[in-house]
PDB file of N, CA, C and O in Angstrom:
ATOM      1  N   UNK A   1      -4.670  37.146 -13.040  1.00  0.00           N
ATOM      2  CA  UNK A   1      -5.102  37.108 -13.962  1.00  0.00           C
ATOM      3  C   UNK A   1      -6.407  36.036 -14.655  1.00  0.00           C
ATOM      4  O   UNK A   1      -6.770  35.183 -13.845  1.00  0.00           O
ATOM      5  N   UNK A   2      -7.091  35.989 -15.947  1.00  0.00           N
ATOM      6  CA  UNK A   2      -7.650  35.199 -16.180  1.00  0.00           C
ATOM      7  C   UNK A   2      -7.453  33.958 -16.060  1.00  0.00           C
ATOM      8  O   UNK A   2      -8.193  33.042 -15.701  1.00  0.00           O
ATOM      9  N   UNK A   3      -5.979  34.012 -16.517  1.00  0.00           N
ATOM     10  CA  UNK A   3      -5.052  32.763 -17.628  1.00  0.00           C
ATOM     11  C   UNK A   3      -5.369  31.546 -16.415  1.00  0.00           C
ATOM     12  O   UNK A   3      -5.914  30.444 -16.461  1.00  0.00           O
ATOM     13  N   UNK A   4      -4.346  32.837 -14.666  1.00  0.00           N
ATOM     14  CA  UNK A   4      -4.791  32.291 -13.489  1.00  0.00           C
ATOM     15  C   UNK A   4      -5.592  31.142 -13.335  1.00  0.00           C
ATOM     16  O   UNK A   4      -5.326  29.949 -13.196  1.00  0.00           O
ATOM     17  N   UNK A   5      -6.469  31.687 -13.385  1.00  0.00           N
ATOM     18  CA  UNK A   5      -8.082  31.661 -12.203  1.00  0.00           C
ATOM     19  C   UNK A   5      -8.544  30.718 -13.794  1.00  0.00           C
ATOM     20  O   UNK A   5      -9.751  30.491 -13.872  1.00  0.00           O
ATOM     21  N   UNK A   6      -7.938  30.352 -14.627  1.00  0.00           N
ATOM     22  CA  UNK A   6      -8.729  29.659 -15.776  1.00  0.00           C
ATOM     23  C   UNK A   6      -7.513  28.081 -15.421  1.00  0.00           C
ATOM     24  O   UNK A   6      -8.116  27.008 -15.412  1.00  0.00           O
ATOM     25  N   UNK A   7      -5.804  27.993 -15.135  1.00  0.00           N
ATOM     26  CA  UNK A   7      -5.549  27.248 -15.202  1.00  0.00           C
ATOM     27  C   UNK A   7      -5.833  26.415 -13.974  1.00  0.00           C
ATOM     28  O   UNK A   7      -5.610  25.224 -13.757  1.00  0.00           O
ATOM     29  N   UNK A   8      -6.663  27.835 -12.848  1.00  0.00           N
ATOM     30  CA  UNK A   8      -7.329  27.026 -11.293  1.00  0.00           C
ATOM     31  C   UNK A   8      -8.503  26.262 -11.265  1.00  0.00           C
ATOM     32  O   UNK A   8      -9.189  26.475 -10.266  1.00  0.00           O
ATOM     33  N   UNK A   9      -8.877  25.564 -11.934  1.00  0.00           N
ATOM     34  CA  UNK A   9     -10.342  25.581 -12.849  1.00  0.00           C
ATOM     35  C   UNK A   9      -9.885  24.592 -13.397  1.00  0.00           C
ATOM     36  O   UNK A   9      -9.941  23.600 -12.670  1.00  0.00           O
ATOM     37  N   UNK A  10      -9.457  24.423 -14.364  1.00  0.00           N
ATOM     38  CA  UNK A  10      -8.944  23.161 -15.217  1.00  0.00           C
ATOM     39  C   UNK A  10      -8.120  22.152 -13.769  1.00  0.00           C
ATOM     40  O   UNK A  10      -8.478  21.025 -13.425  1.00  0.00           O
ATOM     41  N   UNK A  11      -7.205  22.809 -13.267  1.00  0.00           N
ATOM     42  CA  UNK A  11      -6.129  21.894 -12.695  1.00  0.00           C
ATOM     43  C   UNK A  11      -7.793  21.072 -10.892  1.00  0.00           C
ATOM     44  O   UNK A  11      -7.877  19.934 -10.428  1.00  0.00           O
ATOM     45  N   UNK A  12      -8.324  21.858 -10.674  1.00  0.00           N
ATOM     46  CA  UNK A  12      -9.519  21.383  -9.520  1.00  0.00           C
ATOM     47  C   UNK A  12     -10.509  19.937 -10.183  1.00  0.00           C
ATOM     48  O   UNK A  12     -10.915  19.033  -9.454  1.00  0.00           O
ATOM     49  N   UNK A  13     -10.747  20.000 -11.671  1.00  0.00           N
ATOM     50  CA  UNK A  13     -11.822  19.357 -11.678  1.00  0.00           C
ATOM     51  C   UNK A  13     -10.879  18.284 -11.993  1.00  0.00           C
ATOM     52  O   UNK A  13     -11.140  17.158 -11.569  1.00  0.00           O
ATOM     53  N   UNK A  14      -9.463  18.546 -12.908  1.00  0.00           N
ATOM     54  CA  UNK A  14      -8.614  17.498 -13.402  1.00  0.00           C
ATOM     55  C   UNK A  14      -8.454  16.123 -11.992  1.00  0.00           C
ATOM     56  O   UNK A  14      -8.734  14.924 -11.989  1.00  0.00           O
ATOM     57  N   UNK A  15      -7.829  17.130 -10.855  1.00  0.00           N
ATOM     58  CA  UNK A  15      -8.634  16.330  -9.267  1.00  0.00           C
ATOM     59  C   UNK A  15      -9.543  15.722  -9.360  1.00  0.00           C
ATOM     60  O   UNK A  15      -9.524  14.571  -9.796  1.00  0.00           O
ATOM     61  N   UNK A  16     -10.247  16.131  -9.101  1.00  0.00           N
ATOM     62  CA  UNK A  16     -11.958  16.394 -10.223  1.00  0.00           C
ATOM     63  C   UNK A  16     -12.324  14.863  -9.940  1.00  0.00           C
ATOM     64  O   UNK A  16     -12.823  14.146  -9.072  1.00  0.00           O
ATOM     65  N   UNK A  17     -11.634  14.803 -11.513  1.00  0.00           N
ATOM     66  CA  UNK A  17     -11.419  13.185 -11.803  1.00  0.00           C
ATOM     67  C   UNK A  17     -10.898  12.073 -11.604  1.00  0.00           C
ATOM     68  O   UNK A  17     -11.084  10.885 -11.869  1.00  0.00           O
ATOM     69  N   UNK A  18      -9.772  13.128 -10.754  1.00  0.00           N
ATOM     70  CA  UNK A  18      -8.971  11.265 -10.490  1.00  0.00           C
ATOM     71  C   UNK A  18      -9.946  11.308  -9.600  1.00  0.00           C
ATOM     72  O   UNK A  18     -10.994  11.331 -10.245  1.00  0.00           O
ATOM     73  N   UNK A  19     -10.070  11.320  -8.972  1.00  0.00           N
ATOM     74  CA  UNK A  19     -11.114  11.151  -7.303  1.00  0.00           C
ATOM     75  C   UNK A  19     -11.599   9.951  -7.430  1.00  0.00           C
ATOM     76  O   UNK A  19     -11.609   8.919  -6.759  1.00  0.00           O
ATOM     77  N   UNK A  20     -12.295  10.567  -9.179  1.00  0.00           N
ATOM     78  CA  UNK A  20     -13.789   9.993  -9.529  1.00  0.00           C
ATOM     79  C   UNK A  20     -13.541   8.356 -10.083  1.00  0.00           C
ATOM     80  O   UNK A  20     -14.149   7.357  -9.699  1.00  0.00           O
ATOM     81  N   UNK A  21     -12.864   8.409 -10.714  1.00  0.00           N
ATOM     82  CA  UNK A  21     -12.176   7.264 -11.226  1.00  0.00           C
ATOM     83  C   UNK A  21     -11.480   6.439 -10.037  1.00  0.00           C
ATOM     84  O   UNK A  21     -12.063   5.416  -9.680  1.00  0.00           O
ATOM     85  N   UNK A  22     -10.453   6.744  -9.482  1.00  0.00           N
ATOM     86  CA  UNK A  22     -10.079   6.016  -8.061  1.00  0.00           C
ATOM     87  C   UNK A  22     -11.361   5.532  -7.347  1.00  0.00           C
ATOM     88  O   UNK A  22     -11.462   4.518  -6.657  1.00  0.00           O
ATOM     89  N   UNK A  23     -12.234   6.356  -7.607  1.00  0.00           N
ATOM     90  CA  UNK A  23     -13.200   5.290  -6.366  1.00  0.00           C
ATOM     91  C   UNK A  23     -13.754   4.288  -7.384  1.00  0.00           C
ATOM     92  O   UNK A  23     -13.389   3.130  -7.175  1.00  0.00           O
ATOM     93  N   UNK A  24     -14.530   4.472  -8.405  1.00  0.00           N
ATOM     94  CA  UNK A  24     -14.963   3.675  -9.035  1.00  0.00           C
ATOM     95  C   UNK A  24     -13.937   2.354  -9.770  1.00  0.00           C
ATOM     96  O   UNK A  24     -14.445   1.392 -10.346  1.00  0.00           O
ATOM     97  N   UNK A  25     -12.677   2.515  -9.634  1.00  0.00           N
ATOM     98  CA  UNK A  25     -11.842   1.428  -9.626  1.00  0.00           C
ATOM     99  C   UNK A  25     -11.938   0.576  -8.735  1.00  0.00           C
ATOM    100  O   UNK A  25     -12.219  -0.597  -8.982  1.00  0.00           O
ATOM    101  N   UNK A  26     -11.710   1.048  -7.512  1.00  0.00           N
ATOM    102  CA  UNK A  26     -11.449   0.315  -5.887  1.00  0.00           C
ATOM    103  C   UNK A  26     -13.568  -0.121  -6.188  1.00  0.00           C
ATOM    104  O   UNK A  26     -14.360  -1.027  -5.927  1.00  0.00           O
ATOM    105  N   UNK A  27     -13.566   0.457  -6.478  1.00  0.00           N
ATOM    106  CA  UNK A  27     -14.892  -0.644  -6.366  1.00  0.00           C
ATOM    107  C   UNK A  27     -15.243  -1.217  -6.674  1.00  0.00           C
ATOM    108  O   UNK A  27     -15.893  -2.098  -6.111  1.00  0.00           O
ATOM    109  N   UNK A  28     -14.974  -1.032  -8.045  1.00  0.00           N
ATOM    110  CA  UNK A  28     -14.850  -2.401  -9.594  1.00  0.00           C
ATOM    111  C   UNK A  28     -13.703  -3.644  -9.150  1.00  0.00           C
ATOM    112  O   UNK A  28     -13.722  -4.844  -9.422  1.00  0.00           O
ATOM    113  N   UNK A  29     -12.973  -3.050  -8.568  1.00  0.00           N
ATOM    114  CA  UNK A  29     -11.411  -3.755  -7.993  1.00  0.00           C
ATOM    115  C   UNK A  29     -12.834  -5.590  -6.861  1.00  0.00           C
ATOM    116  O   UNK A  29     -12.288  -6.490  -6.223  1.00  0.00           O
TER     117      UNK A  29
END
C-alpha cells in the first residue's frame, strides 16, 4: 500500500540522515 511505501522512504531518509550526522561528528572529533 502507499502507507508502506511512504514509511519505507521515511526510514531510508532517516538512515541517510543518521549516516551523514555520524560522518560529520567523526570528522569534527
